[in-house]
C-alpha positions in Angstrom: 0.0 0.1 0.1 2.9 2.5 0.7 4.2 2.0 -2.9 0.8 2.4 -4.4 0.4 5.7 -2.2 3.9 7.1 -3.0 3.4 6.4 -6.9 0.3 8.1 -6.6 1.7 11.1 -4.7 4.7 11.3 -7.3 2.4 11.1 -10.2 0.2 13.8 -8.9 3.1 16.0 -8.1 4.4 15.5 -11.7 0.9 15.6 -13.4 -0.5 18.6 -11.2 2.3 20.8 -10.2 4.2 20.7 -13.3 1.7 22.2 -15.4 1.1 25.0 -13.0 4.8 25.8 -12.7 5.2 26.0 -16.3 1.9 28.0 -17.1 2.3 30.4 -14.2 5.7 31.0 -15.6 4.8 31.8 -19.0 1.9 33.9 -18.2 3.9 37.3 -17.3 5.7 37.0 -20.4 2.5 37.1 -22.5 0.8 39.5 -20.3 3.4 42.4 -21.0 4.0 41.8 -25.0 4.1 44.8 -26.5 0.5 45.5 -28.7 0.6 45.0 -32.3 -2.8 44.2 -34.4 -1.7 40.7 -35.4 -0.9 39.7 -31.6 -3.6 41.6 -29.6 -6.2 38.7 -29.7 -3.9 35.9 -29.6 -2.2 37.3 -26.4 -5.5 37.7 -24.9 -6.2 34.2 -25.5 -3.0 32.7 -24.4 -2.9 34.7 -21.1 -6.5 33.5 -20.5 -5.9 29.9 -21.4 -2.8 30.1 -19.1 -4.8 31.5 -16.2 -7.4 28.5 -16.7 -4.5 26.0 -16.5 -3.3 27.4 -13.4 -6.9 27.4 -11.8 -7.8 24.0 -13.0 -4.6 22.4 -12.0 -4.6 24.1 -8.3 -7.9 22.0 -7.9 -6.1 19.1 -8.9 -3.2 19.7 -7.3 -4.8 19.4 -3.6 -4.3 15.5 -4.3 -0.5 16.0 -3.7 -0.4 17.0 -0.3 -3.2 14.8 0.7 -1.5 11.8 -0.8 2.1 12.7 0.5 0.4 12.9 4.3 -1.0 9.6 3.6 2.3 8.3 2.6 4.1 9.8 5.3 1.6 8.4 7.8 1.9 4.9 6.1 5.8 5.2 6.5 5.7 6.5 10.0 7.7 9.5 9.0 5.2 12.4 9.8 7.4 13.7 12.6 10.6 13.8 10.8 12.1 17.3 10.1 12.6 16.8 6.5 8.9 16.0 5.9 7.7 19.0 8.5 9.9 21.2 6.6 8.4 20.0 3.2 4.8 20.4 4.6 5.6 23.9 5.5 7.2 24.7 2.1 4.0 23.3 0.4 1.6 25.3 2.5 3.9 28.4 1.7 3.9 27.7 -1.8 -0.1 26.9 -1.9 -0.6 30.3 0.0 1.6 32.1 -2.5 -0.3 30.8 -5.4 -3.9 31.2 -4.1 -3.1 34.7 -2.5 -0.9 36.3 -5.0 -0.1 34.4 -8.3 -4.0 33.4 -9.4 -5.3 37.0 -8.1 -2.2 38.6 -9.9 -3.2 36.8 -13.0 -6.8 37.8 -12.6 -6.1 41.4 -12.1 -4.0 41.6 -15.5 -6.5 39.8 -17.2 -9.2 42.2 -16.0 -7.9 45.2 -16.8 -10.1 47.3 -19.0 -9.0 48.1 -22.9 -8.8 51.6 -23.9 -12.2 53.4 -24.4 -11.4 54.1 -28.0 -11.2 50.5 -28.5 -7.5 51.0 -30.1 -4.1 50.6 -29.1 -5.0 47.9 -26.1 -2.7 45.0 -25.6 -4.8 42.1 -26.2 -4.9 41.3 -22.5 -7.4 43.8 -21.9 -5.0 46.5 -20.8 -5.0 49.9 -22.3 -1.6 51.3 -24.0 -1.6 54.1 -21.6 -1.4 51.7 -18.7 1.8 50.0 -20.0 4.4 50.9 -17.4 1.7 49.7 -14.8 1.4 46.4 -16.7 4.8 45.7 -17.0 5.5 46.4 -13.3 2.5 44.3 -12.4 3.8 41.6 -14.8 7.4 41.7 -13.4 6.1 41.5 -9.7 3.9 38.4 -11.0 7.0 36.8 -12.6 9.1 37.1 -9.3 6.4 35.8 -7.1 6.0 32.9 -9.7 9.9 32.3 -9.5 9.5 32.2 -5.7 6.6 29.6 -6.1 8.7 27.6 -8.3 11.8 27.7 -6.1 9.5 26.5 -3.1 8.5 23.5 -5.1 12.0 22.9 -6.0 13.1 23.0 -2.6 10.2 20.5 -1.7 11.2 18.1 -4.6 14.9 18.3 -3.0 13.8 17.3 0.4 11.6 14.6 -0.8 14.6 13.0 -2.7 17.5 13.5 -0.2 15.3 13.1 2.9 18.0 14.5 5.1 18.1 12.6 8.8 15.7 9.9 7.5 16.3 6.4 8.9 14.3 4.9 6.0 16.9 5.3 3.5 17.4 7.7 0.4 
């Protein structure tokens, strides 16, 4: 049963968290692309699709910590420092995703277009708002990078398991 839970946990992490990290990392790039008549609509569609991926896989991603705790309980390592640290980092990554990344994406998507209908960026942002857009996209990019680094640290802890007596 432990091997099954561990396998499901790893598969869920790869299949759920992986797409979130990629889509969230790509979002700021497309959100701040300069406007051109050819790219306006495509950029808006791409950013909306990347946001949809992030939202959808966030729901699926809840299986990762659930299966992780079940696996840890089955292995008898729930009180090990490496696992507790991983749980804390996972909670921090989830909080960052839910409170900063997803709302930041939604705010960038919800920016109103120019009243004249011209000069928008395709992401719904007026041309006169480009400096604010670039700044918001840069902050979102930085936050997404922090989210990805938290997950990278969790992966390293799961593989190395410092101080573990169950072997590495």
